[in-house]
C-alpha positions in Angstrom: 0.0 0.0 0.0 2.8 2.4 0.9 4.5 1.6 -2.4 1.3 2.3 -4.3 0.7 5.6 -2.5 4.3 6.6 -3.2 4.0 5.8 -6.9 0.8 7.8 -7.1 2.4 10.8 -5.5 5.4 10.5 -7.8 3.3 10.3 -10.9 1.3 13.3 -9.7 4.4 15.4 -9.2 5.7 14.4 -12.7 2.4 15.2 -14.3 1.9 18.6 -12.7 5.5 19.8 -13.1 5.8 18.7 -16.8 2.3 20.0 -17.7 3.0 23.4 -16.1 6.4 23.6 -17.8 5.1 22.6 -21.2 2.3 25.1 -21.3 4.4 27.8 -19.7 6.9 27.5 -22.6 4.1 27.5 -25.1 3.2 31.1 -24.0 6.7 32.2 -25.0 5.7 31.5 -28.6 2.3 33.1 -28.3 2.3 36.2 -26.0 5.5 38.2 -26.1 4.5 40.4 -29.0 1.7 41.8 -26.8 4.4 43.4 -24.6 5.0 45.8 -27.4 2.7 48.7 -28.0 3.6 49.4 -31.7 2.8 53.0 -30.9 1.7 55.3 -33.8 2.0 52.5 -36.3 -0.9 51.7 -38.6 -1.8 49.3 -41.4 -4.8 49.6 -43.7 -5.9 52.6 -41.7 -6.1 50.7 -38.4 -3.8 50.6 -35.4 -1.1 48.0 -36.0 -1.3 46.3 -32.6 -5.1 45.8 -33.0 -4.6 44.2 -36.4 -1.8 42.0 -35.1 -3.8 40.8 -32.1 -6.8 40.1 -34.3 -4.7 38.2 -36.8 -3.1 35.9 -34.2 -6.5 35.5 -32.5 -8.1 34.4 -35.8 -5.4 31.7 -36.2 -5.8 30.7 -32.6 -9.6 30.5 -33.0 -9.4 28.4 -36.2 -7.0 26.1 -34.3 -9.7 25.7 -31.6 -12.3 24.7 -34.1 -9.9 22.2 -35.7 -9.0 20.9 -32.2 -12.6 19.9 -31.5 -12.0 17.0 -33.9 -8.2 16.6 -33.8 -7.6 16.8 -30.0 -10.7 14.7 -29.1 -9.5 12.0 -31.6 -5.7 12.2 -30.9 -4.2 8.8 -29.8 -1.9 9.1 -26.8 1.1 7.8 -28.8 1.1 10.9 -31.1 0.6 13.7 -28.5 4.2 14.5 -27.7 5.6 14.7 -31.2 2.6 16.7 -32.3 3.1 19.3 -29.5 6.8 19.8 -30.5 5.9 20.2 -34.1 3.1 22.7 -33.4 5.4 24.9 -31.2 8.3 24.7 -33.7 6.0 25.8 -36.5 4.9 28.8 -34.3 8.5 29.8 -33.7 9.3 29.8 -37.4 6.3 32.1 -37.9 7.7 34.5 -35.4 11.0 34.6 -37.4 8.9 35.5 -40.4 7.2 38.1 -38.4 10.6 39.8 -37.7 11.8 40.0 -41.3 8.7 40.4 -43.6 7.0 43.7 -44.4 3.9 44.7 -42.5 1.3 42.7 -44.5 3.6 39.7 -44.1 3.9 40.3 -40.4 0.1 40.1 -40.1 0.0 36.8 -42.0 2.8 35.4 -39.8 0.9 36.1 -36.6 -2.1 34.2 -38.1 0.2 31.3 -38.8 1.7 31.6 -35.4 -1.7 31.2 -33.7 -2.9 28.4 -36.0 -0.9 25.6 -34.3 -0.8 26.9 -30.8 -4.5 26.6 -30.0 -4.2 22.8 -29.9 -1.4 22.5 -27.4 -3.6 23.0 -24.3 -5.9 20.1 -25.2 -3.0 17.7 -25.8 -1.4 18.6 -22.5 -4.8 18.3 -20.7 -5.3 14.8 -22.1 -2.5 13.6 -19.9 -4.2 14.9 -16.7 -7.9 14.2 -17.0 -9.9 11.3 -15.6 -7.9 11.1 -12.3 -8.9 11.5 -8.6 -6.4 14.5 -8.5 -7.4 16.0 -11.9 -8.5 19.3 -10.3 -5.1 19.8 -8.6 -3.2 18.7 -11.8 -5.3 21.0 -14.0 -5.0 23.8 -11.6 -1.2 23.5 -11.9 -1.6 23.6 -15.7 -3.9 26.6 -15.5 -1.3 28.4 -13.2 1.1 28.2 -16.1 -1.0 30.3 -18.5 -1.7 32.8 -15.8 1.9 33.2 -14.7 3.6 32.6 -18.0 1.6 35.4 -19.7 3.0 37.9 -17.3 6.5 36.4 -17.3 7.0 36.3 -21.0 5.7 39.8 -21.4 8.2 40.9 -18.7 10.9 39.1 -20.6 9.8 40.8 -23.8 9.8 44.3 -22.1 13.2 43.5 -20.7 14.6 42.6 -24.1 13.2 45.9 -25.5 14.0 48.2 -22.6 17.3 46.8 -21.3 18.7 45.0 -24.4 17.5 47.4 -27.1 15.9 44.6 -29.1 13.3 45.9 -31.6 9.6 45.2 -31.2 9.6 42.9 -34.2 12.7 40.8 -33.2 11.7 40.5 -29.6 9.0 37.8 -30.0 11.2 35.2 -31.9 14.1 35.8 -29.5 11.8 35.2 -26.5 10.5 32.0 -28.1 14.0 30.8 -28.8 15.0 31.3 -25.1 12.2 28.8 -24.1 12.6 26.2 -26.9 15.0 23.8 -25.2 13.1 23.9 -21.9 9.9 23.1 -23.9 11.6 20.0 -25.3 12.5 18.8 -21.9 9.1 19.4 -20.4 7.3 17.5 -23.3 9.7 14.6 -22.9 8.9 14.5 -19.1 5.1 14.9 -19.8 4.9 11.8 -21.9 6.3 9.8 -19.0 3.1 10.4 -17.1 1.5 7.1 -16.1 -2.0 6.2 -17.3 -5.0 6.7 -14.9 -5.3 3.8 -12.3 -8.3 1.5 -12.0 -9.4 3.5 -9.0 -9.2 6.7 -11.1 -11.3 5.2 -13.8 -13.9 3.9 -11.3 -14.3 7.3 -9.6 -14.0 9.6 -12.7 -15.0 7.3 -15.6 -12.7 6.1 -18.3 -11.7 8.7 -20.9 -12.0 7.6 -24.5 -11.4 8.9 -28.0 -14.5 10.7 -29.2 -15.5 10.2 -32.8 -18.0 12.5 -34.5 -21.0 10.4 -33.5 -20.0 10.3 -29.8 -19.4 14.1 -29.8 -22.8 14.8 -31.3 -24.5 12.3 -28.9 -22.9 13.9 -25.8 -23.8 17.4 -26.9 -27.5 16.5 -27.7 -27.8 14.7 -24.3 -26.9 17.9 -22.4 -27.6 20.7 -24.9 -29.5 23.2 -22.7 -27.0 23.1 -19.9 -24.0 23.1 -22.2 -25.4 26.1 -24.1 -25.7 28.1 -20.9 -22.2 27.2 -19.9 -20.9 28.1 -23.3 -22.5 31.6 -23.0 -20.7 32.1 -19.7 -17.4 31.0 -21.3 -17.8 33.4 -24.2 -18.2 36.4 -21.9 -15.4 35.2 -19.6 -13.0 34.6 -22.5 -13.7 38.1 -24.0 -13.0 40.0 -20.8 -10.0 37.8 -19.7 -8.4 37.9 -23.1 -8.9 41.7 -23.3 -7.1 42.1 -20.0 -4.3 39.8 -21.2 -3.7 41.2 -24.7 -4.0 44.8 -23.7 -2.4 44.6 -20.3 0.2 47.2 -21.2 -2.4 49.7 -22.3 -4.6 49.1 -19.2 -1.6 49.5 -16.9 -0.8 52.7 -18.7 -4.3 54.0 -18.3 -4.0 53.3 -14.6 -0.8 55.5 -14.5 1.7 52.6 -14.4 4.3 52.2 -17.2 7.9 51.4 -17.9 8.1 48.7 -15.2 8.6 45.2 -16.9 8.3 43.3 -13.6 4.8 44.5 -12.9 3.2 41.9 -15.2 4.9 38.9 -13.6 4.3 40.3 -10.0 0.6 40.8 -10.5 0.0 37.5 -12.4 1.9 35.5 -9.8 -0.5 36.6 -7.1 -3.4 35.8 -9.3 -2.1 32.4 -10.2 -1.5 31.3 -6.6 -5.0 32.3 -5.5 -7.0 31.1 -8.5 -5.3 27.7 -8.7 -5.2 26.9 -5.0 -8.9 27.7 -4.6 -9.9 25.6 -7.6 -7.5 22.7 -6.6 -9.5 22.3 -3.4 -12.2 20.6 -5.5 -10.3 17.4 -5.1 -11.5 17.3 -1.5 -15.1 16.8 -2.7 -15.6 13.2 -3.7 -19.2 13.5 -5.1 -19.3 14.8 -8.6 -22.5 16.8 -8.3 -21.5 18.2 -5.0 -18.2 19.4 -6.5 -20.1 20.8 -9.5 -22.4 22.7 -7.1 -19.6 24.1 -4.9 -17.5 25.1 -7.9 -20.5 27.0 -9.5 -21.0 28.9 -6.2 -17.3 29.7 -6.2 -17.5 31.0 -9.8 -20.4 33.3 -8.9 -18.4 34.6 -5.9 -15.5 35.3 -8.3 -17.7 37.4 -10.6 -19.0 39.3 -7.6 -15.5 40.0 -6.4 -14.3 41.4 -9.7 -17.5 43.6 -10.0 -16.9 45.1 -6.5 -13.3 45.7 -7.3 -14.2 47.5 -10.5 -16.7 49.7 -8.7 -14.2 50.5 -6.0 -11.5 51.5 -8.6 -14.1 53.5 -10.6 -14.9 55.5 -7.4 -11.2 56.1 -6.7 -11.0 53.7 -3.6 -8.7 51.1 -5.1 -5.1 51.6 -6.3 -3.9 50.2 -9.7 -1.9 47.2 -8.5 -4.6 45.7 -6.2 -7.3 46.5 -8.8 -5.5 44.5 -11.5 -4.8 41.7 -9.1 -8.4 41.7 -7.9 -9.6 41.6 -11.6 -7.3 38.8 -12.3 -8.4 36.7 -9.3 -12.1 37.4 -10.0 -11.9 36.5 -13.6 -9.5 33.5 -13.4 -11.3 31.7 -10.6 -14.3 30.9 -12.9 -12.0 30.6 -16.0 -9.8 28.0 -14.3 -12.9 26.3 -12.9 -14.0 25.4 -16.4 -10.6 23.8 -17.0 -10.3 22.0 -13.7 -13.7 21.0 -12.4 -16.9 22.0 -14.4 -16.4 19.8 -17.5 -14.4 17.2 -15.6 -17.2 16.5 -13.1 -20.0 16.7 -15.8 -18.2 13.9 -17.7 -17.5 11.9 -14.5 -21.2 12.1 -13.4 -22.5 11.2 -16.8 -23.2 7.7 -17.9 -21.8 8.7 -21.4 -18.1 8.3 -22.0 -16.1 11.2 -23.4 -13.1 13.4 -22.8 -12.2 16.9 -21.8 -10.7 17.8 -25.1 -14.1 17.8 -26.8 -15.9 20.1 -24.3 -12.9 22.4 -23.7 -12.3 22.9 -27.4 -16.0 23.4 -28.1 -16.0 26.1 -25.4 -12.7 27.6 -26.5 -13.6 27.8 -30.2 -16.9 29.7 -29.5 -15.2 31.8 -26.8 -12.4 33.0 -29.1 -14.9 33.5 -31.9 -16.8 35.9 -29.7 -13.5 37.8 -28.9 -12.6 37.9 -32.6 -16.0 39.5 -33.4 -15.5 42.0 -30.6 -11.9 42.9 -31.8 -13.1 43.2 -35.4 -15.8 45.6 -34.3 -13.4 47.5 -32.1 -11.0 47.9 -35.0 -13.5 49.3 -37.5 -15.6 51.3 -35.1 -15.0 55.1 -34.8 -12.3 56.0 -32.2 -13.7 55.9 -28.7 -12.4 56.4 -25.2 -9.9 53.6 -25.4 -9.5 50.1 -24.0 -9.7 50.8 -20.3 -13.2 52.3 -20.1 -14.5 49.5 -22.3 -12.8 47.0 -20.1 -14.4 48.3 -16.9 -17.9 48.4 -18.4 -17.4 44.9 -19.9 -16.5 43.5 -16.5 -19.7 44.8 -14.8 -22.0 43.6 -17.6 -20.3 40.2 -17.9 -20.3 39.6 -14.2 -24.0 40.1 -13.8 -25.0 38.1 -16.9 -22.7 35.2 -16.0 -24.0 34.8 -12.5 -27.6 34.5 -13.9 -26.5 32.0 -16.5 -24.6 29.9 -14.0 -27.6 29.6 -11.7 -29.8 28.2 -14.5 -27.0 25.9 -15.7 -26.5 24.4 -12.2 -30.2 23.8 -11.8 -30.3 22.0 -15.1 -27.3 19.7 -14.4 -28.4 18.9 -10.9 -31.7 17.7 -12.4 -30.4 15.6 -15.3 -27.2 14.1 -13.9 -27.1 11.2 -11.5 -24.5 11.2 -8.7 -21.7 8.7 -9.2 -21.8 6.3 -6.3 -18.4 5.9 -4.7 -18.2 3.0 -2.4 
């Protein structure tokens, strides 16, 4: 028994460290360019940064739609080599971004986003369907919270301290993380398969062909549609905060401090991941689903209160950005760690997280792409920050209402998994 417990702990450590490292490194190929402002540069009559963000976003969004099929059908034996190939392709696109003229740069960021959207699902496939999935997935989610701030800090450091140009900075940042990425992927593919006890408590995770995907969605369509609407609103506001973090900090009166991104996001990551990881303490799947939904509503309430406090002048920039991060990432991480995981575990239908997460991600990023397109072509307004604050308040209220109805639906249609 002692040997079995020790093996379980060892495999858990391997899984969480390697998953964290792999996805952390992925962000070095995706996010560094957002650390640049590309001030006063335009293309086709539009702000260059907005066009670049939209271009990469479109590639990333297309990747999510492709991933609904590819990730949910990917056999375990092909995951590692596929991840390395996807990130290598993204790095080559960043090299093209550095040296091509402006129209070519826009195309290169589309090609950069196209492979990267599938990496998360391939990493998540190693972690799902286990008794400790929430803790493992929380560690994975910590990577995309922390890494976004860290790679942007690296990017700002390269530009401010090393005099690297805004166009060279992204590929140099990616190159710095390429060898660590190879090591982390190698370690990740050493993760043991779920045990028989894992499969008994969380159900066996299987490849989902088209008929299985359609059957699962039809079985829970009303509740899934409510959750997808929540995810769209959450993705829009979270990604806006992430992609335009430099501009939001500047609107708050903070600029020229590369470390501020990493400092704020580290606090956010610790709180959001630890809180969500506690779901492993709840054995019953419907009980965990209920508790997590309540936690998500509390997160939305927290970010709304923080926004009102900042608006009225009672909250300083750093605690405001940290509070926004915590309030938005608690529900965002919950989707990745608990909500879909427990729905699958409580359902008599077999499936995998890749399908539900990529269904949600594809629609979420489509919503953000539509918003960014409208923002690019709309007449100049008051800037990103006022839009961000109003968006937080509207999204928070709407998402709480949708979550209440979604929870009522799933508590009615799902039967609790009996754990003896």
